[in-house]
C-alpha positions in Angstrom: 20.4 -22.5 -11.8 18.1 -22.7 -14.9 14.8 -20.6 -14.5 11.5 -22.4 -15.7 9.2 -20.1 -17.6 6.2 -19.2 -15.6 3.8 -20.5 -18.2 5.2 -24.2 -17.8 4.5 -23.9 -14.2 0.9 -22.9 -14.3 -0.6 -26.1 -15.1 0.9 -27.5 -12.0 -0.2 -24.6 -9.9 -3.7 -25.0 -11.2 -3.8 -28.6 -10.4 -2.6 -27.9 -6.9 -5.4 -25.5 -6.0 -7.9 -28.0 -7.6 -6.9 -30.9 -5.3 -7.5 -28.4 -2.3 -10.8 -27.4 -3.7 -11.8 -30.4 -6.1 -15.3 -28.6 -6.8 -13.7 -25.7 -8.2 -15.9 -23.1 -6.6 -14.5 -20.2 -8.7 -16.4 -21.8 -11.8 -19.9 -21.5 -10.1 -19.0 -17.9 -9.2 -18.2 -17.2 -12.9 -21.2 -18.8 -14.2 -23.5 -16.8 -11.7 -22.2 -13.6 -13.3 -22.4 -15.0 -16.9 -25.9 -15.4 -16.3 -26.4 -11.9 -15.1 -24.4 -10.7 -18.2 -27.2 -11.8 -20.5 -29.3 -8.9 -19.8 -26.7 -6.4 -18.7 -23.7 -7.1 -20.7 -21.6 -3.8 -19.7 -22.7 -3.6 -16.3 -21.2 -7.0 -15.4 -17.8 -5.7 -16.8 -16.8 -4.2 -13.5 -17.8 -7.3 -11.8 -15.3 -9.1 -13.8 -12.7 -6.5 -12.9 -13.5 -6.9 -9.2 -13.6 -10.7 -9.4 -10.5 -11.0 -11.6 -9.4 -14.1 -9.4 -12.5 -16.1 -10.2 -12.2 -15.2 -13.8 -8.5 -15.7 -14.2 -8.8 -19.2 -12.9 -12.1 -20.0 -14.9 -10.3 -18.8 -18.2 -7.4 -21.1 -17.7 -9.8 -23.9 -16.7 -11.6 -23.5 -20.0 -8.3 -23.2 -21.9 -8.9 -19.7 -23.1 -5.5 -18.4 -22.2 -3.8 -19.1 -25.7 -6.2 -16.7 -27.5 -5.8 -14.1 -24.7 -3.3 -11.4 -24.8 -2.1 -8.4 -23.0 -4.2 -7.7 -19.8 -6.2 -10.9 -20.0 -3.2 -13.0 -19.9 -1.7 -11.2 -17.1 -4.7 -11.5 -15.3 -4.8 -15.3 -15.5 -1.1 -15.4 -14.3 -2.0 -13.3 -11.3 -4.9 -15.4 -10.4 -2.9 -18.6 -10.7 0.0 -17.4 -8.6 -2.5 -16.3 -6.0 -4.1 -19.8 -6.1 -0.7 -21.5 -5.6 0.0 -19.4 -2.6 -3.2 -20.1 -1.1 -2.8 -23.8 -1.8 0.5 -23.9 -0.3 -0.7 -22.4 2.9 -3.8 -24.9 2.8 -1.3 -27.8 2.5 0.6 -26.4 5.5 -2.2 -26.3 7.7 -3.8 -29.7 6.7 0.1 -30.8 7.7 -0.4 -29.6 11.2 2.0 -26.6 10.5 1.2 -23.2 11.7 -0.5 -20.7 9.1 -3.6 -18.5 8.7 -6.4 -20.2 10.5 -9.5 -21.3 8.8 -8.0 -20.4 5.5 -10.0 -22.9 3.2 -13.2 -21.5 4.6 -11.9 -17.8 4.5 -10.9 -18.4 0.7 -14.5 -20.0 -0.3 -16.3 -16.9 1.3 -13.7 -14.5 -0.3 -14.5 -16.1 -3.9 -18.0 -14.3 -3.3 -16.6 -11.0 -1.8 -14.0 -9.1 -3.8 -13.1 -7.0 -0.9 -12.3 -10.2 1.1 -10.1 -11.6 -1.7 -8.2 -8.4 -1.9 -7.6 -8.5 1.7 -6.5 -12.0 1.7 -4.2 -11.4 -1.2 -2.4 -8.6 0.5 -2.2 -10.3 3.9 -0.6 -13.4 2.4 1.7 -11.5 0.2 3.0 -9.4 3.1 3.4 -12.4 5.2 5.6 -14.2 2.4 7.7 -10.8 2.2 8.4 -11.1 5.9 9.0 -15.0 5.9 11.5 -14.3 3.3 13.3 -11.8 5.6 13.7 -14.7 8.1 10.8 -13.3 10.5 8.8 -15.7 12.4 5.0 -15.2 11.9 2.0 -16.1 14.2 -1.7 -15.6 13.2 -3.8 -15.1 16.2 -6.6 -17.7 16.4 -9.1 -15.5 18.0 -9.8 -12.3 19.9 -9.3 -14.0 23.3 -6.1 -15.4 22.1 -3.9 -12.6 21.3 -5.9 -9.7 19.5 -7.7 -9.2 16.2 -4.6 -8.0 14.3 -3.6 -10.0 11.4 0.3 -10.9 12.0 2.3 -11.2 15.0 5.7 -10.6 13.6 9.1 -11.4 15.3 12.3 -10.5 13.4 15.5 -11.9 13.7 17.4 -8.7 13.4 17.1 -7.9 16.9 13.9 -6.2 16.6 11.1 -6.5 19.2 8.0 -8.6 18.2 5.4 -6.3 16.8 1.7 -6.5 15.8 0.9 -6.0 12.1 -2.6 -5.1 10.7 -3.2 -5.2 7.0 -5.8 -2.9 5.1 -6.4 -2.8 1.4 -8.4 0.2 -0.2 -10.4 -0.6 -3.5 -9.8 1.5 -6.6 -13.1 3.6 -6.1 -12.7 4.0 -2.3 -13.4 7.7 -1.6 -15.7 8.4 -4.6 -19.4 9.0 -4.1 -19.9 6.7 -7.0 -18.7 3.3 -7.5 -17.2 1.7 -10.5 -20.4 -0.3 -10.8 -22.2 3.0 -11.1 -20.2 3.9 -14.0 -20.8 0.8 -15.8 -24.6 1.2 -15.4 -24.2 4.8 -16.9 -22.1 3.4 -19.7 -24.4 0.6 -20.5 -27.5 2.9 -20.9 -25.4 5.5 -23.2 -24.6 2.7 -25.4 -28.2 1.3 -25.6 -29.6 4.8 -26.1 -27.4 5.9 -29.1 -24.6 5.2 -31.3 -22.1 7.0 -29.1 -19.0 6.4 -31.1 -20.6 8.3 -34.1 -19.9 11.3 -32.2 -16.2 10.7 -31.8 -13.8 11.2 -34.7 -11.2 8.6 -35.6 -7.8 10.1 -36.7 -4.7 8.1 -37.4 -2.0 8.4 -34.6 -4.6 9.7 -32.0 -6.9 8.4 -29.4 -9.9 10.5 -29.4 -11.9 10.4 -25.9 -15.4 11.6 -25.2 -15.4 11.9 -21.3 -18.8 11.9 -19.4 -17.4 13.6 -16.0 -19.4 13.1 -13.1 -19.3 15.3 -9.9 -22.3 13.9 -8.2 -24.1 10.8 -7.6 -25.5 8.9 -10.8 -29.2 8.1 -10.4 -30.0 4.8 -9.0 -33.5 4.9 -10.3 -33.6 3.4 -13.9 -36.1 5.8 -15.2 -33.9 8.9 -14.0 -30.8 7.4 -15.4 -32.4 7.0 -18.9 -33.7 10.6 -18.7 -30.0 11.8 -17.7 -28.5 9.8 -20.7 -31.3 11.7 -22.9 -29.7 15.0 -21.8 -26.5 13.8 -22.9 -27.3 12.7 -26.1 -29.0 16.0 -26.9 -25.5 17.7 -25.9 -23.8 15.7 -28.1 -26.2 16.1 -31.0 -25.3 19.8 -30.6 -21.6 18.7 -31.2 -20.3 20.6 -28.1 -19.0 20.2 -24.8 -21.6 20.8 -22.0 -22.0 21.2 -18.4 -25.4 20.4 -16.6 -26.5 19.4 -13.2 -23.2 17.8 -12.0 -22.2 16.3 -15.3 -19.7 17.4 -17.8 -19.1 16.5 -21.4 -15.4 16.8 -22.5 -13.7 15.9 -25.7 -9.9 15.0 -25.9 -7.3 14.2 -28.4 -4.1 12.2 -27.3 -1.4 11.4 -29.6 -0.6 7.7 -29.6 2.8 6.2 -30.9 2.4 4.9 -34.2 4.6 2.0 -33.4 2.8 1.0 -30.4 0.9 -2.2 -31.3 -1.1 -2.5 -27.8 -4.7 -3.0 -27.6 -4.7 -1.1 -24.5 -3.2 2.2 -26.0 -6.7 4.0 -25.9 -7.4 3.0 -22.4 -3.8 4.1 -21.2 -4.3 7.3 -23.0 -7.8 8.0 -21.5 -6.2 7.1 -18.0 -4.0 10.3 -18.4 -7.1 12.6 -18.4 -8.3 14.4 -15.1 -10.7 12.3 -12.9 -10.7 8.8 -12.0 -12.0 6.4 -14.7 -15.3 4.5 -13.7 -16.1 2.8 -16.9 -14.5 2.9 -20.5 -15.1 1.2 -23.8 -13.4 1.3 -27.1 -13.6 -0.4 -30.5 -10.5 -2.1 -31.9 -9.3 0.0 -35.0 -5.9 1.3 -34.4 -5.1 1.7 -38.3 -7.9 4.5 -38.5 -7.2 5.8 -34.8 -8.4 5.1 -31.5 -11.9 6.0 -30.1 -12.9 5.6 -26.6 -15.8 6.6 -24.3 -15.0 7.3 -20.7 -17.2 7.8 -17.6 -15.0 9.6 -15.2 -15.6 10.8 -11.5 -14.4 14.4 -11.1 -16.1 15.3 -7.9 -14.9 15.3 -4.3 -12.5 12.6 -3.6 -12.3 11.5 0.1 -10.0 8.7 0.0 -7.6 10.0 2.6 -10.4 10.7 5.0 -11.7 7.0 4.4 -8.2 5.9 5.0 -7.8 7.9 8.0 -10.9 6.3 9.5 -9.8 2.8 8.7 -6.6 3.3 10.1 -7.7 5.0 13.6 -10.3 1.9 13.9 -7.7 -0.6 13.1 -5.5 1.1 16.0 -8.5 1.3 18.6 -9.8 -2.1 17.8 -7.4 -4.6 16.4 -3.9 -3.5 18.0 -3.5 -4.6 21.6 -1.1 -1.9 22.7 1.0 -4.3 24.6 3.5 -4.3 22.0 4.6 -1.9 19.1 2.2 -1.9 16.3 2.4 -1.3 12.5 -0.1 -0.9 9.8 0.2 -2.0 6.2 -2.1 0.0 4.0 -2.5 -1.0 0.3 -4.1 1.5 -2.2 -5.1 -0.3 -5.3 -5.4 3.0 -7.4 -2.0 4.3 -6.7 0.9 3.7 -9.1 4.2 2.1 -8.2 5.7 5.6 -8.9 3.2 7.4 -6.4 4.4 4.9 -3.7 8.1 5.5 -4.5 7.5 9.3 -4.0 5.5 8.8 -0.9 8.5 10.3 1.5 8.5 13.4 -0.5 7.7 16.4 1.6 3.9 17.4 1.6 2.7 13.9 0.1 -0.5 12.7 1.5 1.0 9.5 2.7 3.4 11.3 5.1 0.6 13.6 6.3 -1.6 10.6 7.4 1.5 9.1 8.9 2.1 12.3 10.9 -1.4 12.3 12.2 -1.5 8.5 13.2 1.8 8.6 15.0 0.8 11.8 16.8 -2.5 10.1 18.0 -1.2 6.5 18.9 2.2 6.4 20.9 2.2 2.6 20.5 2.2 2.9 16.6 5.9 2.3 15.5 5.5 2.1 11.7 3.2 2.6 8.7 3.9 0.6 5.6 2.1 1.8 2.2 1.9 -0.3 -1.0 0.5 -0.2 -4.2 -1.3 -3.1 -6.0 0.6 -6.5 -6.4 1.5 -6.9 -10.0 2.7 -9.4 -12.3 5.5 -7.9 -14.4 6.4 -9.5 -17.6 9.5 -8.6 -19.9 8.5 -8.3 -22.9 4.6 -8.0 -22.6 3.3 -11.3 -24.0 1.3 -10.3 -27.0 0.4 -12.9 -28.2 0.8 -16.0 -25.7 4.6 -16.9 -25.3 5.9 -20.1 -23.6 9.2 -18.9 -22.9 7.9 -16.0 -20.6 9.6 -15.3 -17.0 7.0 -13.5 -14.7 7.4 -12.3 -11.1 5.2 -10.8 -8.5 6.1 -7.0 -7.7 4.6 -4.6 -5.1 6.4 -1.3 -4.2 6.4 -0.2 -0.5 7.0 2.9 1.3 7.7 2.7 5.0 7.4 5.5 7.7 8.8 5.1 11.4 7.4 6.9 14.4 9.8 9.8 15.7 8.9 9.0 19.3 11.6 8.3 21.7 10.5 4.8 22.3 10.6 4.0 18.6 13.7 5.9 17.5 16.0 3.9 15.7 13.4 1.3 14.8 14.6 -0.6 11.8 11.2 -2.4 10.8 11.5 -0.4 7.5 14.1 -2.8 6.3 11.7 -5.6 6.3 10.0 -3.9 3.5 13.3 -2.5 1.6 
């Protein structure tokens, strides 16, 4: 069987979603953000990251894909693959076949709410994983019908029918500041001074100036400007500095000289301590990379938040009339960290032990990282002969209780 390059399928997929939604509501969402960008160009950077789906479809509609490379091209492909999945389910529902109820209305609402789009993406992806394993899937229509969990799953391998609730956690979940807060601080820094004049450029190196944050970033504009004034004063002294919950750190990281990658500086910055809230870098690989990074280095309560969400799902959404399962997606975890989830002392395992001990009806917990498109090789620039596929790593844990011993649901996510 000859495989068709993904790039040749994208026009067909985009036409498919456009037939379901002929007014192309994603274009309206992007126009709204672009209007806001006129006055706050850097602050809307995170809006573009969060609304990757609407921006990806809009770039394709505007025929911006050929000039894009790297992350932008991958973002377009990811958006159209999700759009194709949604269109396929909408077609089934219009044809009277079973599927996620109210999907068209839910989709239009999710375009305006990144958290809802992330949840929809994960739920549909998990559903398709289970369908490929020959499971039967039922979506409860309402709370009075069969509970408020996402999926009722009946495997064909002799496993009992189980209830599955899917939850997805954003990349900044558990931090006292959001990615948008980081963008605000970055923009005021860039407007207040020539920040890159404080960062040296050396061939073969990524020189990163990090503003590490360990307390809340001021929401008041005047206080934010005053804070940036303190940061600039420290930079003028050409020194690192710690003041009132903020720290200035300079780092130099070797970048392979043969790496023609416009994301090299960001990748280098991502290896530094803390969670990146905002980042900017001029394109100047010949002279060396320079980057300005805002990072959260304070208390990180992701696991506390995940525990609260999981407990709430067990209490409110699983009926307890059948075995229950949770699928928890962590957008800020790499595939490698998910693969290592079963290692002793891993926080994934610790969370599972607590949940299994608390709820005897919980049979399985599934963890995953983000759903990613993996091209080989990376398409820089645009290539028409490229094959792409979605990838998502899963780690499964099964309860050790007698009633769930021998549970083989983990094979569904192998």
